[in-house]
KOLPABA-636577 format. One line per 5 residues: number of its first residue (from 1); their letters; for each residue x, y, z of N, C-alpha, C. Coordinates in nm, 4 decimals. Example, Ala and Ser with C-alpha at 12.3 -4.5 7.8 and 13.67 -1.06 7.14 Angstrom:
REM residues 2
1) AS) 1.3190 -0.5690 0.7800 1.2300 -0.4500 0.7800 1.3200 -0.3300 0.7800; 1.2850 -0.2250 0.7080 1.3670 -0.1060 0.7140 1.2900 0.0030 0.7870
//
This chain:
REM residues 89
1) MSIFN) 2.4559 4.3116 -0.5559 2.3707 4.1977 -0.5687 2.2829 4.2187 -0.6906; 2.2733 4.1186 -0.7749 2.1820 4.1205 -0.8885 2.0897 4.0011 -0.8776; 1.9636 4.0224 -0.8996 1.8635 3.9161 -0.8956 1.8080 3.9003 -1.0358; 1.8084 3.7777 -1.0860 1.7594 3.7536 -1.2207 1.6384 3.6621 -1.2171; 1.5411 3.6953 -1.2960 1.4225 3.6126 -1.3152 1.3710 3.6477 -1.4536
6) NGRFA) 1.4160 3.5714 -1.5549 1.3833 3.6034 -1.6939 1.4268 3.7462 -1.7263; 1.5480 3.7777 -1.6958 1.5997 3.9127 -1.7147 1.6279 3.9751 -1.5794; 1.6854 4.0921 -1.5791 1.7227 4.1571 -1.4530 1.5985 4.2069 -1.3806; 1.5866 4.1711 -1.2565 1.4751 4.2157 -1.1724 1.5190 4.3284 -1.0817; 1.6292 4.3108 -1.0141 1.6757 4.4118 -0.9196 1.8274 4.4097 -0.9142
11) KGAYK) 1.8856 4.5254 -0.8935 2.0303 4.5336 -0.8793 2.0606 4.6386 -0.7742; 2.1513 4.6063 -0.6841 2.1907 4.7008 -0.5812 2.2189 4.6305 -0.4510; 2.2466 4.7084 -0.3482 2.2692 4.6531 -0.2148 2.1381 4.5951 -0.1630; 2.1473 4.4872 -0.0875 2.0276 4.4201 -0.0376 1.9366 4.5162 0.0391; 1.9955 4.6017 0.1232 1.9136 4.6936 0.2024 1.8329 4.7879 0.1134
16) DIKAD) 1.8823 4.8182 -0.0075 1.8133 4.9086 -0.0985 1.7041 4.8400 -0.1807; 1.7167 4.7104 -0.2034 1.6194 4.6401 -0.2880 1.5336 4.5417 -0.2099; 1.5500 4.5392 -0.0775 1.4791 4.4442 0.0079 1.3271 4.4514 -0.0117; 1.2705 4.5718 -0.0154 1.1250 4.5863 -0.0299 1.0763 4.5289 -0.1626; 1.1497 4.5545 -0.2720 1.1116 4.5008 -0.4032 1.1164 4.3487 -0.4037
21) LSTAG) 1.2190 4.2925 -0.3410 1.2328 4.1469 -0.3351 1.1208 4.0849 -0.2531; 1.0896 4.1462 -0.1413 0.9842 4.0958 -0.0541 0.8495 4.0981 -0.1255; 0.8205 4.2066 -0.1956 0.6954 4.2195 -0.2705 0.6837 4.1096 -0.3758; 0.7964 4.0733 -0.4367 0.7964 3.9701 -0.5406 0.7968 3.8293 -0.4824; 0.8076 3.8180 -0.3492 0.8095 3.6856 -0.2860 0.9464 3.6206 -0.2835
26) AKLHI) 1.0500 3.6965 -0.3163 1.1859 3.6418 -0.3171 1.2384 3.6302 -0.1745; 1.3289 3.5357 -0.1541 1.3936 3.5176 -0.0246 1.5436 3.5149 -0.0461; 1.6166 3.5685 0.0492 1.7620 3.5747 0.0386 1.8251 3.4531 0.1041; 1.9116 3.3859 0.0301 1.9934 3.2764 0.0812 2.1364 3.3102 0.0419; 2.2305 3.2796 0.1287 2.3703 3.3001 0.0921 2.4455 3.1687 0.1071
31) ALTVL) 2.5468 3.1531 0.0244 2.6348 3.0365 0.0330 2.7639 3.0823 0.1000; 2.8075 3.0061 0.1972 2.9280 3.0380 0.2729 3.0182 2.9159 0.2690; 3.1399 2.9341 0.2214 3.2365 2.8247 0.2147 3.3447 2.8506 0.3176; 3.3708 2.7494 0.4019 3.4712 2.7634 0.5072 3.5679 2.6457 0.5026; 3.6850 2.6678 0.5585 3.7831 2.5617 0.5758 3.7868 2.5298 0.7245
36) HKGEV) 3.7476 2.4088 0.7611 3.7408 2.3677 0.9010 3.8218 2.2404 0.9199; 3.9309 2.2522 0.9962 4.0191 2.1382 1.0232 4.0620 2.0692 0.8942; 4.0962 2.1486 0.7940 4.1438 2.0946 0.6668 4.0353 2.0476 0.5720; 3.9099 2.0595 0.6086 3.7991 2.0151 0.5246 3.7182 2.1360 0.4786; 3.6854 2.1399 0.3493 3.6021 2.2470 0.2953 3.4555 2.2125 0.3223
41) IQFFL) 3.3870 2.3072 0.3869 3.2458 2.2882 0.4211 3.1684 2.4038 0.3599; 3.0556 2.3732 0.2980 2.9730 2.4785 0.2409 2.8400 2.4843 0.3139; 2.8041 2.6055 0.3578 2.6773 2.6295 0.4251 2.5883 2.7117 0.3322; 2.4608 2.6806 0.3288 2.3624 2.7627 0.2601 2.2756 2.8211 0.3708; 2.2910 2.9500 0.3936 2.2266 3.0142 0.5065 2.0995 3.0864 0.4640
46) KGKAY) 1.9960 3.0708 0.5436 1.8713 3.1440 0.5254 1.8057 3.1549 0.6617; 1.7068 3.2388 0.6728 1.6326 3.2507 0.7974 1.7208 3.2870 0.9159; 1.7040 3.2140 1.0257 1.7756 3.2434 1.1497 1.9266 3.2299 1.1338; 1.9707 3.1310 1.0577 2.1145 3.1130 1.0360 2.1730 3.2337 0.9629; 2.1025 3.2830 0.8624 2.1485 3.4020 0.7898 2.1501 3.5230 0.8824
51) YNFSE) 2.0464 3.5400 0.9613 2.0391 3.6531 1.0537 2.1556 3.6500 1.1530; 2.1798 3.5350 1.2144 2.2896 3.5237 1.3116 2.4239 3.5572 1.2472; 2.4453 3.5074 1.1266 2.5709 3.5328 1.0575 2.5837 3.6808 1.0205; 2.4746 3.7422 0.9753 2.4808 3.8838 0.9382 2.5080 3.9720 1.0604; 2.4547 3.9347 1.1766 2.4840 4.0094 1.2991 2.6314 3.9962 1.3371
56) LMKKL) 2.6890 3.8783 1.3177 2.8314 3.8582 1.3434 2.9156 3.9424 1.2478; 2.8749 3.9499 1.1223 2.9495 4.0272 1.0227 2.9536 4.1760 1.0578; 2.8523 4.2264 1.1249 2.8503 4.3674 1.1652 2.9625 4.3985 1.2640; 3.0055 4.2982 1.3399 3.1107 4.3159 1.4401 3.2501 4.2923 1.3825; 3.2571 4.2448 1.2614 3.3833 4.2013 1.2023 3.4613 4.3161 1.1397
61) DQTQN) 3.5867 4.3297 1.1790 3.6798 4.4186 1.1111 3.7469 4.3318 1.0052; 3.7063 4.3466 0.8812 3.7491 4.2548 0.7763 3.8976 4.2613 0.7448; 3.9663 4.3618 0.7950 4.1113 4.3678 0.7731 4.1877 4.2990 0.8851; 4.1243 4.2735 0.9979 4.1929 4.2192 1.1142 4.1419 4.0831 1.1602; 4.0123 4.0598 1.1523 3.9532 3.9411 1.2120 3.9306 3.8282 1.1132
66) KIKYI) 3.9180 3.7102 1.1695 3.8762 3.5922 1.0939 3.7552 3.5352 1.1642; 3.6700 3.4701 1.0880 3.5519 3.4062 1.1456 3.5849 3.2597 1.1687; 3.5517 3.2094 1.2856 3.5793 3.0702 1.3210 3.4477 2.9935 1.3306; 3.4397 2.8825 1.2589 3.3250 2.7922 1.2683 3.3411 2.7107 1.3961; 3.2367 2.7078 1.4797 3.2429 2.6360 1.6065 3.1764 2.4992 1.5955
71) ESVLM) 3.0487 2.4991 1.5627 2.9741 2.3734 1.5539 2.8433 2.3967 1.4809; 2.7714 2.2902 1.4584 2.6392 2.2956 1.3989 2.5423 2.2268 1.4955; 2.4398 2.3001 1.5369 2.3461 2.2510 1.6374 2.2150 2.2098 1.5704; 2.1643 2.0930 1.6066 2.0370 2.0458 1.5518 1.9228 2.1215 1.6177; 1.8372 2.1842 1.5365 1.7229 2.2625 1.5832 1.5968 2.2067 1.5178
76) TDAAS) 1.4814 2.2478 1.5695 1.3543 2.2077 1.5099 1.2640 2.3297 1.4999; 1.2064 2.3503 1.3826 1.1113 2.4578 1.3596 0.9813 2.3921 1.3151; 0.8801 2.3983 1.4001 0.7548 2.3244 1.3770 0.7907 2.1760 1.3708; 0.7744 2.1130 1.2552 0.8065 1.9710 1.2437 0.9312 1.9480 1.1593; 1.0011 2.0561 1.1227 1.1158 2.0437 1.0329 1.2476 2.0611 1.1075
81) PYRLP) 1.3257 1.9556 1.1171 1.4578 1.9707 1.1790 1.5545 2.0395 1.0821; 1.6470 2.1164 1.1360 1.7511 2.1810 1.0570 1.8740 2.2003 1.1453; 1.9870 2.2305 1.0834 2.1105 2.2531 1.1582 2.1444 2.4006 1.1531; 2.1780 2.4573 1.2687 2.2130 2.5980 1.2815 2.3622 2.6089 1.3115; 2.4406 2.6587 1.2145 2.5852 2.6703 1.2368 2.6150 2.7817 1.3370
86) SFEI) 2.7222 2.7646 1.4122 2.7642 2.8619 1.5109 2.9038 2.9108 1.4752; 2.9226 3.0433 1.4742 3.0486 3.1056 1.4379 3.0905 3.2026 1.5478; 3.2195 3.2358 1.5521 3.2669 3.3421 1.6391 3.3822 3.4142 1.5710; 3.4104 3.5337 1.6212 3.5216 3.6113 1.5651 3.6455 3.5802 1.6463
//
């Protein structure tokens, strides 16, 4: 992972540069592209959605398993509605 802000700020695995990013006020978002029923869908994950997906990835044997998109559930955080995608192996 490389983070740029007017030049290189940090480079390395997220777990190694997390403290530097947090100190700088940076937040991690990931883009995930999936094929669901013949349609390409792109998710931009952050917060709880990113956490849930990263926990699923820990269980994944990348040589054997595939991730299946199940649905997207409407959630509310304070006054802001958002959709939380659901995946399974």
